[in-house]
N, C-alpha and C positions, 0 to 999 in steps of 0.2 A: 667670485674666483672659480676659473674653469678646473674640471676635474681632470686628472691624469687618465691616460687612455685605460689601463687597466681598471680604474674606477668607473669610466664610462661603460666598460664592457660588463663589469659586476652587476651594474644595475640594470644594463640590458637583460642579463640571464636571470637576474632576480626577477625582473618583471614577468619574465616568461613562466618562472616556477609559481609566483603568487597568482597569476592568471590560471593556474592549472593547465598551461599548455604541457608541461611536464608534471606528471604525478609522482608521487613517492614511490621510490623503487625504480623509476626510469632511469636509464644509462644516459649521461650527457654525450654529445659528440665529443670526439677524441680532441686533444689540444692541437694536432695539425689540422683537424676539419675547422675547430674554432677559430685557428690564425687565418685559414684560407677564407671562411665564411665573412669574418669582420674585419680582415685586412690589417692585422696587427702582428706583431712580433709574437713569437711563442712565450718569450718570457711575460709579455703583459697578459696572455692568456692564464699562465700559471699564477702570476700574482691576483689576478681576479678569482681564479678557482680557490685559492688560499683564504681570500677576503671572505668568500661565499661558505668555505667549511668553517672558518672561524666565527661565521654568524649562524652556524647550525643547520644551514640551507642544503648543502651537499655533503657528502661523504666520500672519501677515496677508498678505494679497494685495492690491495696489492694485484699488480698483474693484470687488472679488470677495467681501470679507470675511474671516472667521477659518477656518481649516482646522487640522484635526489634523495635526501635525508628522510627516513621514516620518522614522521611525527606519532609519537606514541598515542593512540586513540584510547579514549577512557570510555567505558559502557556507563550508562546511566546507573545510578545507584538503584537498588530494589525498594520495594514499597516501605523503607523506614518510618516514614511520615504519615503512612497510610492510617485513616481513621474509620473503623468499622461502624456503620450505621444501621439500624433496624430498617426493614423494608418501608418504603414509602412512595407514595405517587410522586411524580417529579415534572417539572416544567422546564424544557429546554430553552436556552437563551435565544433571543430573537436574532443575535448575531448569525446564528446558524442559518436563518433564511436569508440574511444580507448576504453571507459569503456564497450560498448555492445560487441566488439570483444573480450573481456577478459571474458565473462560471468558474470560481476560483478555488474550488475545493482542493485540487490538486496543482496549483499554479500561483506563484507570487504577483505574476503580472499577465492575467488572461488577455490582455489587450495586445501583447507582444507578438511579433511574427512568429511562424513557427517554420522548421524546416520542411523540405519537399516531402510529400507522401510516399510511404513506402511501396513498393511495386505490389506487396500483396493486397494492399488496400484497393489498388486498382483492379485486380483480379477480382477481388471480393466485389465490386461494384459491377464489373461484367457479369457475374453470376447472380447478382441481383436483378439486374437489368432483364437478362434472360429468362429469369422466373416470372418477372412482372408480364413479359409479352406471351408467355404460354398460358393459354385458356383463360385469357382475362375476364370473358363473359361468365364462366365458371366461378372465378374467384371474386367477381362482382355481385354476384347473387346469392352465393352460398357461404356458410361458416365452415371451417373445421371443426372436429370435435374438441372439446375443451381440453383433452389430455395433450393436444397439439398433434405436429406431422409425424407419422410415424419413421419417416427416414431421418429427420434430424434427432428424434430421440435414440434411435439406433446408433447413429454417429456420435451422441453424446455417451451412449453405452459403451462403444468401442475406445472412444478416448479415456475414459476412466480405468477400462483394463491396462491401459498402459501406465497407470499409476497403482498397480495392484488392487484395484478396487472393482469387484464385479457387481456394479448396479442392476437390478432387475429393471429389464426395459419397460416391464409392464408396470413398474412404480415411478417412471419419471414423466412429470407433467411440465409442459412448456409454461413459460409466465413471461411478464413485461419488464424482466429485470430481477436483479439479486433483491433489490429493496422489496419488490413484490412479492417475492419468494419468502422473504423474511417475514413479511405481513401475513400472507397465508399460514406459515408454519406456526406462527403466534396464534393466528384465530384458531386453527385446528385443535391446539391443545390447551387452551386457556380462555380462562371467563374474565371479565372485569372484576378487579380486586384481588385477583390470584397474584402470588409471589414469583418472580422470575428473576434469576441471578444473572448478574453479566460480568465479564470479566473486567478489571478495572487495572488501567484506562480502558474505556469502552468505545466502541465505533458510536458516534453521535447519531448516525441514522437510526440505529437500533434504539437508542434512548427516544429519538422522536416518534417511533412507532410505539415503544411502551406508553409513553404519554397519552397518544390518540386513543390508544386501547384501554387505557385506565389500569394498567396493570401496576402493582407495586414493584420496585426494584431494590434488589440489595446487590451492593458490588462487592466482588471477591478481588483480593488483590493478585496480580498476575506479575510474573518476572518478566522484564522487558527484553529478555533474551529467549526465554524458554515457555512463556505464554503462562497459562492457568494450571494449576497443579491439583490432583486429586487431594492431597493434602490440605490445601488451601479451601477448596470446596467443601469437603467433608463435613466440617464443623457448622458450615452454614447449613448444610442439609438436615444436620442433627438438631439445629436450634429452630428452624422455620419449615414449613410446608412448602417446598419449592415446587412449583409445576412445571417448570422449564429452565433450562439454562442455555444462553447464548455465547457462542464461543467462536474466534476465529483462530484455529489451531495452526495455520501456515501462513506466515508473514503478515501478522495481524497490524491493522492501522491503529493506533499510530506508531507502535513501537519497531514493527518488523520481526516481532518474536516468532520463533518456530518450535512447536512442541514436539518432543522426542516421542519416538513411537511407542515405547513403553508407556509413557504418561498417557498417550491417547487411549492405549487399552484400559488402562486403570480408571480413566474417566466414563469410558463406556461402562465397565463394569459397575461403576456407582449408579446408573441407571437401573440396574437391577435391584440392588440392595434398598434403593431409596425410591423407587418408583417415581421418576420423572423423564421428561424428554430433553435431550441433548438437541440443540438446533446448530447447525454447524455452517457457519458462513464460509464459505470456499473460494472466494472470490479471487483470491492471489495466489491459489494453490499451484497454477501453471507457471509462476513468475519466480522460481527459483533459480538461482544463478548458476549452481552447481549440480543439483539433483530436483527432481520433483517429488516432493514427500506425499505420503499417502494420506488420504482423508481420514477422518474419525470414522467415516462411515464403512471404511473397510472392516472394522472389528465389530461391527453391528450385526449380531445374530437373532436378535429379538424385534427387530423394527423400531427400537427406541431413537434411533438416531434420524433427524430431518436434514438432508443435505441441501443447502441453497448456494447457487451461482449464477453467473452470466457471462457475456462475452465483453462487458463494458471495460473492463481493466485489462483484459488479455488481447482483445481485438479493436472494439470501436464503442465509444459512447453512445454514438448515434443509434446503434441498434435497436436498444432495447428489448432485447430478448434475452431470457435466461431460462433457469429449470430448477425444479425441485424433485428430490427424491424421498417421499414421504414414510415409507416403510409402514407401519401399521396405522399411520394417519392418511394413508394416499386417497382413499375414498372420499374422506372429508375434505381433503384439499381439494380435488377435482370439484366437488359440489360447491365449495367456497368460491372457485374461480369462475364456475358457471354463473352463479350470481352475481359476482362482481365485476366480470370482465367478457362472460360468454366465450371468446374465442381469442386466438393470437391471428396475426396478418399472415395470410399463406405465402405470399410471394416472398418475405423475408426468411421465413422458416424454410422453404424450397431451395432459395438461393444458398442459405448457409449450409444445408445439408449437401449440396453439391459442390460447395466450397471446400468442406471438410473431407468429403468422399475422394477428392482427387488430391489430397495430401497438402493442400495449401495452408490449412490452418497449423499444422506442425511445424512446416517450414517456416511460417510466420513468427511462431513463438520461440524458434531458435533465434533469430534476428531482435525480437523484441528483448528477450533476456540478456542479450549482448549489449544493447542498446542502454537498458535500464542500469546493467553493473557499470557501464562506461560512465553514465550519469551520476550514479551514487560515488564512484570514486573521484570525480571531479568535484562534486558538492563538499565531500569530505575534505578534499585538498584546500578548496576555497576556505572553508571554516577554519580549518587547522593552521593555515598559513596567514589568513587574513584577521580573523576576528580576534581583537584584543580582549572583548569582554570575557570574563570567566564562564565556561559552559562544559558540558559534558553530554554525550549523546550516544545512541545506540549504532551499531555498524551491522545493519540486517544483510543476510545471505539471500535476498528476494525481497519482492514485493515492492513498493513505491514510495516508502517513507522513511524519514529518520525521526527521533523522539529526542528533542533537544531539551535539557535540564540546565537553567539558569540559576544564579544565586538566588536564595530564598525570598530576599526583599523585592524581586523583580515581580512585576504582574503585567504577563504578556497582553491579557484583553486591555488593558489601559493604554495602550499603544496602538491599539486597532484604529482608532478615528484619525490620529494625527499622521500613521502611515498611509491611511486610505486617501487623504488629501494628496498624497504623492503617487496615487495609482498604485500602491503596494497593499495586496490583501494577505493578510496573516491568518492562519488557524491557531488561535490561543489554545491552550492545554485545557483551560476550564471548560470547553466544549465536550472534553472526552469523561466528564464525571457527572453524575446525576446529584452528588453532593458538593459541587464547589472545589473540588480538590484540583491539584495541577495548576495553580495559578501562574507558578513561574516556570510553567513547559511551553513548548512551542513544537508544532508538528511542522517538519519542511518536507516537501517531495522532492523526489529525483525523476519525475515524470518526464521534466524537460531538462535539457543541459543548461548548467549556470553560466551562461553566456550573454553578452550584451545587456539588455535591459534587466535581466534575471540576476546576472552578476553585481549590476549597480544597486539592484534592490537588496541584495545581501548585504552590501557594504552599508546601506542606509540603516538595515536592520542593526548592524554592528555599532553605528553611531547612536542610533535610539536606544539600545540596551546599555550603552556606556553611560547614559544620562537617565536613570529611571526615575528621576524626580521631574 
């Protein structure tokens, strides 16, 4: 039986809403515009809009028109089911290595096509190419000092000043990425068998380092919106001899949590009263949609915070250039880098320094934040409008990921292999715990827009989670 014209129009408009072409809060075209676009009478448009309103997809606002209805978003419950366990050596699941081998840490479909590169990346390549051509013989036969290129360190120093943090340029050391920075930080203040506290859920890259360095791990429950609190950490410090605590205060993965400034100050104060080192992963600190929060390091007056970061999330994964500001551990960090790496590539450092000096990095970040916010909004729209499976998730104001909570009987890791056969690579929640917690959680990234194959993948996830058996 064929549909009436208004039903056909309602289906067409509904599809545009479900595909996230229109997001919650967006204003629909006027009745006259829809009538002209679809070549139907205004009465048919009105009936179609009434049908969508009855379905809860649109809402009418007096003298303003029709808008896509706001689907109330529910934040993940806090750590009500968190189980505190004593410090222990850990074993990271093999699935972590599989995900990284497929370049799928932040993409359900790493094989799918990507949009055209941003102009800023083309400019970056020109700066890198120019640096490669300058003094090639000097670069081929000599290393830089282990601390790294002075011009790049100065640019990093200047960049942090815009985030109200005055890093000492003489305490900045260039590394081969944030993971390398975290490795040097842990090596500088810990010995095998020492206890390290981590926020929970934790970044699985940190858990891998802790396993490799034979450090005992104690998880501390963190809010999915506000991150690790001093009140949660203090009992752990009182019970065990913690040498270091690794934390991502700004838009942490997987939750996207951002710690309030007052709580950052309290955490730093704990380092004095309990004599331990805070290791700050600041890799997402530049990716705030509405403001760029200050790092923990801003509140450090005794050199007890080691700041680690890189360009991999804010600019390019391919650069493999990061930095570490080590405070009282700086000399030890430089020595460790000399032993493990000798030096960093000269051309990359010089090219990045000139790219930043001309203001291109700041302009790139403006576009990057806008794009990530757009991707986040579209991902939330698809989930809220298309998923039938019960779920709750965070709505971060920066970073690159959502933390999805499914029903307790779900086990996201159990779906990994079956989804992989369909070329979909998920990041199960169990990867973010040293103790096997978060089995019914999932990290989804909005590094890419949920369109085409990535949209199809989200629909397959919905079907898979609708049949947990």
